[in-house]
C-alpha positions as CSV (number, residue, x, y, z in Angstrom):
1,M,102.5,93.9,145.5
2,V,104.9,95.7,148.3
3,L,108.3,94.4,148.3
4,D,110.5,93.0,151.0
5,E,112.7,95.5,151.6
6,T,114.7,92.3,153.0
7,M,115.0,91.0,149.4
8,P,118.4,90.5,147.9
9,Q,118.5,93.5,144.7
10,G,117.2,91.5,141.5
11,A,115.7,88.3,143.1
12,W,112.1,89.2,142.8
13,K,111.2,87.4,139.5
14,P,107.5,88.5,139.0
15,M,107.0,86.0,135.5
16,R,108.6,83.5,137.8
17,G,106.7,80.2,136.6
18,K,105.1,81.5,133.3
19,V,105.4,80.5,129.4
20,M,105.9,83.6,127.4
21,A,106.0,83.7,123.9
22,V,107.0,86.8,121.8
23,T,106.7,87.1,118.2
24,G,109.8,89.7,116.2
25,A,111.9,88.4,119.1
26,A,115.5,89.3,117.6
27,S,115.8,92.7,116.9
28,G,114.2,96.1,118.7
29,I,111.7,96.2,120.9
30,G,111.3,92.2,120.7
31,R,114.4,91.4,122.0
32,E,114.2,94.3,124.9
33,I,111.1,92.7,125.6
34,A,112.6,89.3,126.1
35,R,115.5,90.5,128.3
36,V,112.8,91.8,130.5
37,F,110.9,88.7,131.0
38,A,113.6,86.6,131.2
39,Q,114.9,88.5,133.7
40,A,111.6,88.9,135.5
41,G,111.8,85.0,135.4
42,A,110.1,83.3,133.2
43,A,110.5,81.4,130.4
44,V,111.1,83.0,127.4
45,A,109.8,81.4,123.4
46,T,111.4,83.7,121.1
47,L,109.7,83.6,117.7
48,D,111.2,85.1,114.3
49,I,112.9,84.6,110.8
50,N,115.8,85.2,111.8
51,D,117.7,82.3,112.7
52,A,120.8,83.7,113.4
53,A,119.8,86.6,115.1
54,L,117.1,84.2,117.5
55,A,120.8,82.3,118.6
56,S,122.4,85.4,119.5
57,L,119.7,86.4,122.1
58,A,119.3,82.4,122.8
59,Q,122.8,82.7,124.6
60,D,122.2,86.5,126.7
61,H,119.4,85.4,127.5
62,G,118.7,82.8,127.6
63,C,115.5,82.1,125.6
64,T,114.5,79.5,123.4
65,P,114.5,80.0,119.8
66,Y,111.9,78.8,117.5
67,Q,112.4,79.9,113.7
68,C,108.4,81.7,112.6
69,D,107.8,83.3,109.7
70,V,103.7,84.8,111.1
71,T,102.2,85.2,108.0
72,D,101.9,81.3,108.2
73,A,99.0,80.8,110.4
74,H,99.9,77.0,110.6
75,A,103.3,77.7,111.2
76,V,102.0,79.7,113.8
77,K,100.1,77.2,115.3
78,R,102.8,74.4,114.4
79,V,105.7,76.6,116.4
80,L,103.3,77.9,119.2
81,E,102.0,74.0,120.0
82,S,105.7,73.2,120.9
83,V,106.3,76.0,123.1
84,A,103.3,74.7,125.0
85,S,104.5,71.5,124.9
86,E,108.3,71.8,125.6
87,L,107.7,74.7,128.0
88,G,105.1,73.5,130.0
89,G,102.2,75.6,128.5
90,L,101.8,79.1,128.0
91,D,100.6,81.8,129.8
92,I,101.7,85.0,127.8
93,L,101.8,85.8,124.1
94,V,103.7,89.3,122.9
95,S,102.0,89.7,119.9
96,N,105.3,92.5,118.4
97,A,106.5,91.2,114.7
98,G,106.3,94.0,112.3
99,S,107.2,96.0,109.7
100,A,106.9,99.6,108.9
101,Q,106.0,100.4,104.9
102,Q,105.6,103.6,103.9
103,G,104.1,106.1,100.7
104,A,101.4,107.8,99.5
105,I,98.1,105.9,100.3
106,G,96.5,106.8,96.5
107,D,99.8,106.2,94.9
108,L,100.7,102.9,96.2
109,P,100.7,99.2,94.5
110,M,97.6,97.5,96.0
111,E,100.4,94.3,96.8
112,E,101.9,96.3,99.1
113,L,99.2,97.8,101.5
114,R,98.2,93.9,101.3
115,R,102.1,92.6,102.3
116,S,102.1,95.4,105.1
117,F,98.3,93.8,106.1
118,E,99.9,90.0,106.1
119,L,102.5,91.2,108.6
120,N,100.9,94.0,110.7
121,F,98.2,92.9,111.2
122,F,96.9,89.3,109.9
123,G,100.3,88.4,111.4
124,H,99.1,89.1,115.3
125,Q,95.7,87.5,114.1
126,N,97.5,84.4,113.3
127,A,99.8,84.1,116.8
128,C,96.4,85.3,118.7
129,Q,94.1,82.8,117.3
130,A,96.4,79.5,118.0
131,A,97.5,80.3,121.5
132,I,93.1,80.6,122.2
133,Q,93.3,77.6,121.4
134,I,96.3,76.2,123.6
135,F,94.5,79.1,126.6
136,R,91.1,77.0,126.0
137,R,92.6,73.7,126.3
138,Q,94.9,74.6,129.8
139,G,91.4,76.2,131.2
140,R,93.8,78.8,133.1
141,G,93.1,81.8,131.1
142,G,95.6,83.8,129.2
143,S,97.0,87.2,128.6
144,I,97.6,88.8,125.2
145,L,99.5,91.4,124.7
146,F,99.8,93.3,121.3
147,N,101.8,95.9,120.4
148,I,100.1,98.5,118.0
149,S,101.6,101.3,117.7
150,N,99.9,105.1,118.1
151,Q,99.7,105.2,114.4
152,S,96.4,103.8,115.2
153,V,95.5,106.6,116.5
154,N,97.1,109.2,114.7
155,P,98.5,108.7,111.6
156,G,101.4,110.4,109.8
157,K,101.9,112.0,106.3
158,D,103.5,109.2,103.9
159,F,102.7,106.5,106.7
160,G,99.4,105.0,105.9
161,P,100.7,101.8,104.6
162,Y,101.7,100.8,108.6
163,G,99.2,103.2,110.0
164,I,96.2,101.7,108.3
165,P,97.1,97.2,109.5
166,K,98.6,98.9,113.2
167,A,94.8,101.1,113.7
168,A,92.7,97.6,112.9
169,T,95.0,95.9,115.4
170,L,94.2,97.8,117.2
171,A,90.4,97.4,116.5
172,L,91.2,93.3,117.3
173,M,92.8,94.1,120.3
174,K,89.5,94.9,121.2
175,Q,87.6,92.2,120.3
176,Y,89.2,89.6,121.6
177,A,88.6,91.3,124.9
178,V,85.2,91.6,124.3
179,D,85.2,88.1,122.8
180,H,87.2,86.2,125.1
181,G,86.9,87.8,128.6
182,R,84.7,85.4,129.9
183,E,87.7,82.6,129.6
184,G,89.9,84.6,131.5
185,I,91.2,85.9,128.7
186,R,93.0,89.6,128.6
187,A,93.3,91.4,125.6
188,N,95.6,94.8,125.9
189,G,98.0,96.6,123.8
190,I,101.2,99.4,124.1
191,N,100.8,101.7,121.8
192,A,104.1,102.7,121.7
193,G,105.8,106.4,120.4
194,R,108.6,106.6,118.1
195,I,111.1,103.8,118.8
196,R,114.6,104.1,117.6
197,S,115.3,100.4,116.7
198,G,115.5,97.6,113.7
199,L,112.1,98.6,112.7
200,M,112.8,102.7,112.6
201,T,116.4,103.4,111.7
202,D,118.4,106.3,111.5
203,Q,117.1,106.9,107.5
204,M,113.8,106.6,108.0
205,I,114.3,109.0,111.4
206,V,115.3,111.1,108.9
207,E,112.1,110.3,106.3
208,R,109.6,110.7,108.5
209,A,110.9,114.4,110.4
210,G,111.4,115.3,107.4
211,A,107.8,114.5,107.1
212,R,106.4,116.6,109.6
213,G,108.9,119.1,109.2
214,M,110.9,118.4,111.5
215,T,114.8,117.9,112.5
216,P,115.7,114.2,113.5
217,H,115.7,115.3,117.0
218,E,112.7,117.2,117.2
219,Y,111.0,114.2,116.0
220,M,112.3,111.9,118.2
221,A,111.7,113.8,121.3
222,G,108.5,115.4,120.1
223,N,106.3,114.9,123.0
224,L,105.6,116.9,126.0
225,L,108.0,115.3,128.6
226,G,110.7,116.1,125.6
227,V,112.6,113.0,125.8
228,E,113.1,110.0,123.7
229,V,111.5,107.2,124.5
230,T,113.6,103.9,124.0
231,A,113.0,99.6,123.5
232,S,113.0,99.5,127.3
233,D,110.6,101.6,128.0
234,I,108.0,99.8,125.7
235,A,109.3,96.5,127.3
236,E,109.0,97.7,130.7
237,A,105.5,98.8,130.3
238,F,105.0,95.3,128.7
239,L,105.9,93.4,131.8
240,H,103.7,96.0,133.6
241,L,100.8,95.1,132.3
242,A,101.4,91.3,131.9
243,Q,100.8,91.9,135.4
244,L,97.1,93.9,135.7
245,E,95.4,90.5,136.0
246,K,92.1,92.5,135.8
247,V,93.0,95.1,133.6
248,N,90.6,93.7,130.1
249,A,90.6,95.5,126.6
250,A,93.5,98.7,128.2
251,V,95.7,99.9,125.3
252,L,98.5,102.0,127.1
253,T,100.2,104.7,125.7
254,V,104.2,104.7,125.7
255,D,105.6,107.9,123.8
256,G,106.7,110.6,126.4
257,G,103.0,112.5,126.1
258,V,101.8,113.1,123.1
259,V,98.3,115.0,123.3
260,A,97.0,113.8,119.9
261,T,98.4,110.0,120.6
262,S,96.1,109.6,123.5
263,L,93.0,108.1,123.6
264,R,89.6,110.2,124.4
């Protein structure tokens, strides 16, 4: 789209008239996704288990908060149906909720791996299945955007409990594109790099840097551009991807450029 130079600054709203929902919205990347889409004109529904943080987000950016645990399939379906009813439909789902478990995979208690899969894989499936039903009923297609991770293609030492379900989520995204593309439903994803957030705390950065034999600075800026990628960068990438109406089954890697994470 070519911008009209006479348009007042900030007036272009590419998401005007769209209703979007984002899971894991209360902090980090999710909060930035909510902010960016709201500023782009979307009616934004924010889903999270943290009521207090959702209230803050609603106050700051005019989003509509919904308390929701995405590992509960019935709860997700109920909440997304409420979103569609109260906000006038659903056009975009950003499936973002996740947590970053660590541990050597051969020593990991099985319940820990199952717990990670419940959120980092099945949480996406729960939200997407509920969204598909709404998209079909509306009859105008829809867009599902997954926050995957570059761990899905570049496993880190002792990070299997997180990376393995993320690799499965990459396959899940492609399967949605394959099975539902003819219904006008697009499924795409972002492979986010190392993002300083509530998920990746300063302590985790120190631990992950140590696992790769790096300093924290080298770890966070260890890419071809030599820069640290932020949650805002990821949110802007999601907004861009949401506007590409003829793109399906695509993964956009946003990590400053790392050869090991480039899809090929």
